[in-house]
N, C-alpha and C positions, 0 to 999 in steps of 0.2 A: 573586498570582492570586488567592487566595481572598478576600482585600478585593473586587477585582472582580467576583467573583461576588455576592457579600455586596449591593454596591453596584446590581448590576443587579436582583435579587431585589427588593430592595428598592425600585426604582425601576419592577418592572413591579406592585407594589401600588396606584400612585399612577394615575390617569387621564393629564390634558392635560399637567401637568405633567411627570411622570415620562415622557412620551413627549418632552416639549422636553428635559429632560435627558441622556434616552439619546441623541439628535440629538446632542447638544452632546460627551457622550463619545465615538459615533462618528466626528464630526470631530477633537477631539480625538488621538482613537489614529490616523486617517489621516495626519492632519499630524504626528504624532510618529514615523510609519515612513515617513514621505517625508524626514524630517531623516534618520533613519538612514543611515549612508554605509555604500554595499555594496560592496564589492570584486569587480567586476565581473572583473578579470583574474585576479583568483587563483581568480574560481569557475570562469573557461574553464580555467585549469591543470590545474583536478582533473577537469576532464572530458576534457583531452587527455590527461593522465598515464592517463588508466583505462585499463590496457590489455586487450582481451577476447581475447589472444593463444589463450586456453584455449578458446574455442569450442569448435573443429571437434572438439577430443580431448573433449569434452563431448558432441557429438550422437555420435561415436558408441559410449560408451558408452551413452548413452540407447538407438540402435541395438539395441546387443547384448541390453540389457536387454531391451527390448521384443520379443525374436526367443528370447530364454527363456522369458518370462512366455506368450507363444502357443504355446510347445511345453507348458510346463507346462498351460494351458488345455485344449491338444487332448488331452492326456493324461487330463486329470478326465473329459471328456466321454467319452471309449473308457470309462476305467474306470466312469460311470454308467452309458452304455447297455451295459455286461457287466454291470451288477448290475440291472437293468431287464429283463432278458433279450433284448438283442441282440445281435449276433454283430458 
């Protein structure tokens, strides 16, 4: 990957020839990526096996935390009001 970065920085210093070489590199990388075999079935299996059964419990826990934080905020507001002379 370092060689690609070096190559790109060298191509950046060249003007028309550098641009042509850069386009050639991009086309080469696109063709190479197209030839790479991607196992779509395995990717779908990974997504299918991703069980999100813990989300309802997480939602309830976040609601409880939100309630606790709101109570703490109310108490802080009350303390501030008392310190500032309010009742």
